[in-house]
C-alpha positions as CSV (number, residue, x, y, z in Angstrom):
1,M,-31.8,19.0,-13.5
2,A,-28.3,20.4,-12.7
3,L,-26.5,22.9,-14.9
4,I,-22.7,23.2,-15.2
5,T,-21.8,26.4,-17.1
6,V,-18.3,26.9,-18.6
7,T,-17.1,30.2,-20.2
8,A,-14.4,29.2,-22.7
9,G,-12.7,32.6,-23.0
10,S,-12.9,33.6,-19.3
11,F,-9.6,32.6,-17.9
12,V,-9.3,32.7,-14.1
13,A,-6.4,32.5,-11.7
14,V,-6.8,29.9,-9.0
15,P,-4.5,28.9,-6.0
16,D,-2.2,26.0,-6.7
17,V,-3.3,23.2,-4.4
18,T,-1.7,20.4,-6.3
19,G,0.5,19.1,-3.5
20,Q,0.9,15.4,-2.8
21,L,2.4,13.3,-0.1
22,H,5.4,11.2,-0.8
23,G,6.0,7.7,0.6
24,T,9.3,6.7,2.2
25,S,10.0,3.2,1.1
26,P,13.6,2.9,-0.1
27,D,13.5,1.2,-3.5
28,G,11.7,4.0,-5.5
29,A,10.1,1.5,-7.8
30,V,7.3,3.7,-9.2
31,P,8.2,4.9,-12.7
32,R,9.3,8.5,-12.5
33,Y,7.0,9.8,-15.2
34,L,4.0,8.9,-13.0
35,Y,5.2,11.4,-10.5
36,A,6.1,14.0,-13.1
37,L,2.7,13.9,-14.9
38,L,1.0,15.1,-11.7
39,N,2.8,18.4,-12.0
40,A,2.4,18.9,-8.2
41,A,3.6,22.2,-6.7
42,F,4.7,20.5,-3.4
43,W,5.5,17.1,-2.2
44,R,5.3,16.5,1.6
45,T,7.7,13.9,2.9
46,S,9.6,13.0,6.0
47,G,13.2,13.9,6.7
48,G,15.2,10.7,6.9
49,Y,15.5,9.3,10.4
50,S,17.3,6.1,9.4
51,E,19.3,5.0,6.4
52,Q,16.6,2.4,5.7
53,D,13.7,4.8,5.6
54,D,14.5,8.1,4.2
55,G,11.6,9.9,2.5
56,Y,13.6,12.9,1.5
57,T,16.2,10.8,-0.4
58,N,13.4,9.0,-2.2
59,Y,11.8,12.3,-3.1
60,L,15.0,13.4,-4.8
61,A,15.2,10.1,-6.6
62,S,11.7,10.6,-7.9
63,F,12.6,14.1,-9.3
64,P,16.2,13.8,-10.4
65,D,16.2,16.9,-12.5
66,P,16.6,19.9,-10.2
67,A,15.1,22.2,-12.9
68,T,11.7,20.4,-12.7
69,R,11.8,19.4,-9.1
70,P,8.7,20.4,-7.1
71,K,9.1,22.1,-3.7
72,P,9.3,19.7,-0.8
73,I,7.6,20.1,2.6
74,V,10.0,18.1,4.8
75,V,8.8,16.9,8.2
76,F,11.3,17.2,11.0
77,S,9.8,14.1,12.4
78,D,9.5,13.2,16.0
79,W,10.6,9.8,14.8
80,Y,14.1,11.3,14.1
81,L,14.2,12.6,17.7
82,N,12.9,9.2,18.9
83,V,15.9,7.5,17.3
84,Y,18.3,10.0,18.7
85,L,16.9,9.7,22.2
86,G,16.3,5.9,22.1
87,Q,12.8,6.4,23.5
88,Q,9.7,4.7,22.2
89,V,7.5,7.5,23.4
90,I,9.2,10.9,23.9
91,T,8.4,12.0,27.4
92,T,11.4,14.3,28.0
93,L,13.3,16.5,25.6
94,P,17.0,16.9,25.4
95,S,18.6,20.1,26.5
96,D,18.3,23.1,24.2
97,T,21.9,22.8,23.2
98,A,21.6,19.1,22.4
99,L,18.4,19.7,20.5
100,R,20.1,22.4,18.4
101,T,22.9,19.9,17.6
102,V,20.3,17.3,16.5
103,V,18.7,19.9,14.2
104,D,22.1,20.9,12.7
105,G,22.9,17.3,11.8
106,W,19.4,16.6,10.4
107,Y,19.4,19.8,8.3
108,D,22.9,19.1,7.0
109,G,21.6,15.7,5.8
110,L,19.0,17.3,3.5
111,T,21.3,17.6,0.5
112,D,20.1,19.5,-2.5
113,L,17.3,21.2,-0.6
114,P,15.7,23.4,-3.2
115,E,14.8,27.1,-2.7
116,G,11.3,27.4,-1.5
117,A,11.3,24.2,0.6
118,I,9.4,24.3,3.8
119,I,10.2,22.5,7.1
120,D,7.2,21.1,8.9
121,I,8.1,20.8,12.6
122,V,6.5,17.5,13.9
123,N,3.4,15.8,12.6
124,E,0.2,15.8,14.7
125,P,1.7,16.8,18.1
126,D,-1.9,17.3,19.5
127,Q,-2.5,13.6,19.6
128,P,-1.8,12.0,23.0
129,T,1.2,9.8,22.2
130,N,0.3,10.6,18.6
131,K,-0.6,7.9,16.2
132,E,3.0,7.3,15.3
133,G,3.4,6.6,19.0
134,V,6.5,8.7,19.7
135,W,5.3,12.1,20.9
136,G,4.0,12.1,24.5
137,L,4.5,15.8,25.5
138,S,2.2,18.6,26.3
139,Y,1.4,21.7,24.2
140,A,3.8,23.8,26.3
141,S,6.7,21.3,25.6
142,Y,5.8,21.3,21.9
143,S,5.8,25.2,21.8
144,H,9.3,25.2,23.4
145,F,10.4,22.5,21.1
146,F,9.1,24.4,18.0
147,Y,10.9,27.5,19.1
148,I,14.3,25.8,19.5
149,V,14.0,23.9,16.2
150,A,12.7,26.9,14.2
151,S,15.2,29.4,15.6
152,E,18.0,26.9,14.9
153,L,16.9,26.3,11.3
154,K,16.7,30.1,10.7
155,S,20.1,30.6,12.2
156,L,21.5,28.0,9.7
157,N,19.5,29.5,6.8
158,P,17.6,32.8,7.4
159,A,15.5,32.2,4.3
160,Q,14.3,28.8,5.5
161,Q,10.5,28.7,5.9
162,V,8.9,26.7,8.6
163,C,5.3,25.7,9.4
164,G,3.3,24.3,12.3
165,P,1.7,23.1,14.4
166,S,0.4,20.5,11.9
167,V,-2.5,19.5,14.1
168,T,-5.0,16.8,13.3
169,K,-7.9,19.1,12.8
170,Y,-8.9,22.8,12.9
171,E,-12.1,22.3,15.0
172,T,-12.3,21.1,18.6
173,G,-9.0,22.4,19.9
174,G,-7.0,22.6,16.7
175,K,-7.5,26.3,16.3
176,T,-6.4,26.9,19.9
177,W,-3.1,25.1,19.2
178,I,-2.6,27.3,16.1
179,T,-3.3,30.6,17.8
180,S,-1.3,29.7,20.9
181,L,1.7,28.8,18.8
182,C,1.4,32.1,16.8
183,S,1.2,34.0,20.1
184,D,4.1,32.1,21.7
185,M,6.4,32.8,18.7
186,A,5.4,36.5,18.6
187,A,6.4,36.7,22.3
188,Q,9.9,35.3,21.8
189,M,12.8,37.7,21.9
190,P,13.8,37.8,19.2
191,V,10.6,37.0,17.4
192,V,10.6,33.7,15.5
193,S,9.0,33.7,12.1
194,L,6.3,31.1,11.7
195,D,5.9,31.3,8.0
196,W,2.8,29.1,7.6
197,I,0.1,27.8,9.9
198,N,-1.1,24.3,9.1
199,W,-3.5,21.6,10.0
200,H,-5.1,18.4,8.6
201,E,-8.6,18.0,7.1
202,E,-9.1,14.3,6.9
203,N,-11.6,13.3,9.6
204,I,-14.3,10.9,8.7
205,H,-17.1,13.5,9.0
206,T,-15.2,16.4,7.4
207,T,-16.9,17.7,4.3
208,P,-15.5,20.0,1.5
209,T,-17.7,22.8,2.8
210,T,-16.3,22.4,6.3
211,V,-12.8,22.8,4.9
212,Y,-13.8,26.0,3.1
213,G,-15.2,27.4,6.3
214,N,-12.1,26.5,8.3
215,I,-9.7,28.0,5.8
216,T,-11.6,31.3,5.5
217,D,-11.9,31.5,9.3
218,A,-8.2,31.1,9.7
219,A,-7.4,33.6,7.0
220,S,-9.7,36.2,8.5
221,T,-9.2,35.7,12.2
222,I,-5.6,34.4,12.6
223,V,-3.4,35.5,9.7
224,P,-4.0,39.3,10.0
225,D,-3.3,39.3,13.7
226,Y,0.3,37.9,13.4
227,T,2.1,40.0,10.9
228,S,4.9,40.3,13.5
229,I,5.9,36.7,12.9
230,S,5.9,37.1,9.1
231,L,2.9,34.8,8.8
232,L,2.4,34.2,5.0
233,G,-0.8,32.2,5.1
234,C,-2.5,28.9,5.6
235,M,-1.6,25.4,4.6
236,V,-3.6,22.2,4.8
237,N,-0.9,19.6,4.8
238,E,-3.1,16.5,4.7
239,Y,-6.6,16.4,3.3
240,G,-9.0,13.8,2.3
241,P,-11.7,11.9,4.3
242,Q,-10.6,8.5,5.7
243,L,-13.2,6.5,3.7
244,E,-13.2,8.5,0.5
245,Y,-9.8,9.8,-0.2
246,Q,-9.7,7.7,-3.4
247,S,-13.1,9.0,-4.5
248,P,-12.8,11.2,-7.6
249,G,-16.0,13.1,-6.9
250,M,-15.2,13.8,-3.3
251,M,-11.6,14.8,-3.8
252,L,-12.6,17.1,-6.7
253,A,-14.9,18.8,-4.3
254,Y,-12.1,19.2,-1.7
255,I,-9.9,20.8,-4.5
256,T,-12.5,23.2,-5.7
257,E,-13.5,24.3,-2.2
258,M,-9.9,24.9,-1.2
259,E,-9.3,26.9,-4.3
260,S,-12.4,29.0,-3.7
261,A,-11.3,29.7,-0.1
262,G,-7.9,31.0,-1.5
263,L,-5.8,28.4,0.3
264,S,-2.1,28.9,-0.4
265,I,-0.8,25.3,-0.1
266,A,-2.4,21.9,0.2
267,C,-1.1,18.3,0.2
268,R,-3.3,15.2,-0.3
269,T,-3.3,12.6,2.5
270,C,-2.5,8.9,2.4
271,W,-5.0,6.6,4.1
272,G,-4.7,3.6,2.0
273,N,-7.2,0.8,2.3
274,P,-10.6,2.5,2.7
275,T,-12.1,-0.4,4.7
276,S,-9.3,-1.1,7.2
277,M,-7.9,2.5,7.0
278,T,-4.4,1.1,6.9
279,S,-1.8,3.6,5.8
280,A,-0.4,3.9,2.3
281,C,2.0,6.7,3.4
282,F,5.0,4.5,3.4
283,D,4.6,2.2,0.4
284,N,6.5,2.4,-2.9
285,V,3.6,1.1,-4.9
286,S,0.6,3.4,-4.8
287,I,1.9,7.0,-4.5
288,S,-0.4,7.2,-1.5
289,G,-3.3,5.4,-3.1
290,L,-3.1,7.0,-6.6
291,L,-1.9,3.8,-8.2
292,S,-2.6,0.1,-7.9
293,F,-0.1,-2.6,-8.6
294,D,-0.8,-5.9,-10.4
295,G,2.4,-6.7,-12.1
296,Q,2.6,-3.2,-13.3
297,Y,1.7,0.3,-12.0
298,V,-1.9,1.2,-12.9
299,P,-3.4,4.6,-12.2
300,Q,-6.7,4.7,-10.3
301,G,-9.5,7.0,-11.3
302,I,-8.3,9.5,-8.7
303,Y,-4.9,9.7,-10.4
304,E,-6.7,11.2,-13.5
305,V,-8.3,13.9,-11.4
306,Y,-4.8,15.0,-10.2
307,R,-3.3,14.6,-13.6
308,H,-5.9,17.0,-15.1
309,L,-5.3,19.4,-12.2
310,G,-1.6,19.5,-13.1
311,V,-2.4,19.9,-16.9
312,S,-4.8,22.7,-16.2
313,K,-2.3,25.1,-14.6
314,G,-2.5,28.5,-16.4
315,K,-5.5,27.3,-18.5
316,R,-8.4,27.4,-16.0
317,V,-11.6,29.0,-17.1
318,D,-14.7,30.1,-15.3
319,V,-17.1,27.4,-14.3
320,S,-20.2,27.3,-12.1
321,S,-22.6,24.7,-10.8
322,D,-26.2,25.4,-9.7
323,D,-26.2,22.1,-7.8
324,S,-24.2,22.2,-4.5
325,T,-23.8,18.4,-4.6
326,L,-21.7,18.7,-7.8
327,A,-18.1,20.1,-8.0
328,A,-16.6,21.2,-11.3
329,M,-13.5,22.6,-12.8
330,A,-12.6,23.4,-16.5
331,Y,-9.7,24.4,-18.6
332,A,-9.2,25.5,-22.2
333,E,-6.7,24.5,-24.9
334,S,-6.3,25.5,-28.5
335,N,-4.8,23.8,-31.6
336,A,-2.6,25.5,-34.1
337,S,-5.6,27.2,-35.7
338,G,-6.6,28.7,-32.4
339,V,-9.8,26.6,-32.1
340,T,-10.6,26.1,-28.4
341,K,-11.3,22.8,-26.8
342,I,-12.8,22.7,-23.3
343,T,-12.1,20.0,-20.8
344,A,-14.4,19.9,-17.8
345,I,-14.5,17.6,-14.8
346,V,-17.7,17.2,-12.9
347,G,-17.9,15.2,-9.7
348,A,-20.7,14.1,-7.3
349,W,-19.6,14.3,-3.7
350,E,-22.6,14.8,-1.4
351,G,-25.1,12.0,-0.7
352,T,-24.7,8.2,-0.5
353,L,-24.3,5.3,-2.8
354,F,-28.1,5.0,-2.9
355,S,-28.7,8.7,-3.7
356,A,-30.5,9.5,-6.9
357,A,-28.0,10.5,-9.6
358,P,-28.7,14.0,-10.9
359,V,-29.4,14.8,-14.5
360,V,-26.6,17.1,-15.6
361,T,-26.3,19.5,-18.6
362,L,-23.0,21.0,-19.5
363,A,-23.3,24.4,-21.2
364,V,-20.2,25.9,-22.8
365,S,-20.0,29.4,-24.3
366,G,-17.1,31.0,-26.3
367,L,-16.5,28.2,-28.7
368,P,-16.3,28.7,-32.5
369,D,-19.5,28.1,-34.3
370,G,-20.0,24.8,-36.2
371,P,-19.9,21.1,-35.4
372,A,-18.2,20.2,-32.1
373,L,-17.0,16.7,-31.2
374,W,-17.5,15.7,-27.6
375,A,-16.7,12.7,-25.5
376,Y,-16.7,11.7,-21.9
377,D,-14.7,9.5,-19.5
378,V,-16.0,8.1,-16.2
379,L,-13.7,8.1,-13.2
380,D,-14.5,6.0,-10.1
381,Q,-12.4,4.2,-7.4
382,A,-11.5,1.3,-9.7
383,Q,-8.3,0.9,-11.8
384,H,-8.4,3.2,-14.7
385,G,-5.1,3.3,-16.6
386,L,-3.2,6.3,-17.8
387,G,-5.2,8.6,-20.2
388,H,-8.8,8.4,-21.3
389,R,-11.3,5.7,-22.1
390,W,-13.5,7.8,-24.2
391,T,-17.1,7.3,-24.9
392,R,-17.6,9.4,-28.1
393,Q,-20.9,11.1,-28.8
394,A,-22.5,12.4,-32.0
395,P,-21.3,15.9,-32.9
396,A,-23.0,18.8,-31.2
397,I,-23.6,22.1,-32.9
398,V,-22.1,25.3,-31.6
399,S,-24.4,28.3,-32.4
400,S,-23.5,31.9,-31.5
401,G,-20.6,30.5,-29.5
402,E,-22.8,28.3,-27.3
403,V,-23.4,24.6,-27.0
404,S,-25.1,22.3,-24.4
405,V,-24.6,18.6,-24.0
406,G,-26.4,16.2,-21.7
407,L,-24.0,14.1,-19.5
408,P,-24.6,10.6,-18.4
409,T,-25.7,10.1,-14.8
410,I,-22.9,10.8,-12.3
411,Q,-23.1,8.4,-9.4
412,Y,-22.1,9.4,-5.9
413,G,-18.3,9.5,-5.6
414,Q,-17.7,9.5,-9.4
415,A,-16.3,12.2,-11.6
416,I,-16.7,12.6,-15.4
417,V,-14.2,14.2,-17.7
418,V,-15.8,15.8,-20.7
419,E,-14.1,17.3,-23.8
420,V,-16.1,19.6,-26.1
421,G,-14.5,21.2,-29.1
422,A,-13.3,20.9,-32.7
423,I,-10.3,18.8,-31.7
424,A,-11.1,15.1,-32.1
425,P,-10.3,13.1,-29.0
426,P,-8.4,9.8,-29.2
427,A,-10.3,6.7,-30.3
428,T,-12.1,4.8,-27.5
429,G,-9.6,2.9,-25.4
430,A,-6.6,4.9,-26.5
431,G,-4.5,6.8,-24.0
432,S,-3.7,10.5,-24.2
433,G,-1.2,12.6,-22.3
């Protein structure tokens, strides 16, 4: 039997890893409120490299109110340079002067760039003729390219933050790229500030615990050594395993492991079809797989995980699991009378579809004594709809501030949202914000 323990009055501060990845299709058909409900801290998108495919413009259209606009991470894409050079695969760089001119024009085109935006200088340069098929240069060429682009951006705006090298993985060579770039920028005269080091965590065999180890390794062995380049911390700018990036249980585990590791910034990836692994990065239908479309936009189960993550900001409470195959997060809310309601999300991430489902008990302390209503909602990789599809249970009794409820079995890849408290949830089938 697995035990998930929640302490209602023990509020905790956690890193904000709510970042998402924004598609680049031009019509912006997804209703804006479906973006806004995610309450993401960052949206990663490409800087426009043609009038027909401008991710940054569509990002602005999705968040028209500057007061509520999340911070963008804008990729200075090798696609843009590809268009400029007219080369299908970039095998030679323009002169430094010409490259600075390209950067000037590109940066000038990022209208209404909000304070706190970050420029990501090329995506996945460690792939030989990387998967976009336009970067065919060595690490040494990339390092020089990064220096020219970063130094030019900072000459245009000294407060502009940059990140790199945005490699495909941390292990098997990725860390070498990262440390080499830090060393190269520290050796420049004048020194170029590399504000954030970043990489992807999306390989098919990557697990949430692997991600935790990579983040803590980078934070302890790289970040402290490069204060001279004003290194602020680590960023995982694409995360999610190729076959399970729409799995509520798996992605909840990624989130909680990144939070536990103290990661500063993270953005979800965008694989798309889990069977063919086709990309959903550039569609206007799914918000990189969070929605499906069947005449209308319908949130998937994974959308609800991120919606709760956005709602929980500033409300998170202490939660623990005695089963390493289960991830959990929880947050507290109160009504006008001050009665607390706990919302917990528990996800199964380790195992297979044929693994035995654990028997799970949720124990909550810190609630007011008396009858407590509770209900649960199962999230899987199917269409879900916005809000909850509650299965209401008989009231539980809170005694001495404590109550325990037995959860239904959680199958591999699923997550269950549980509410416990004196606040009645909506009727079964009704949505809630």
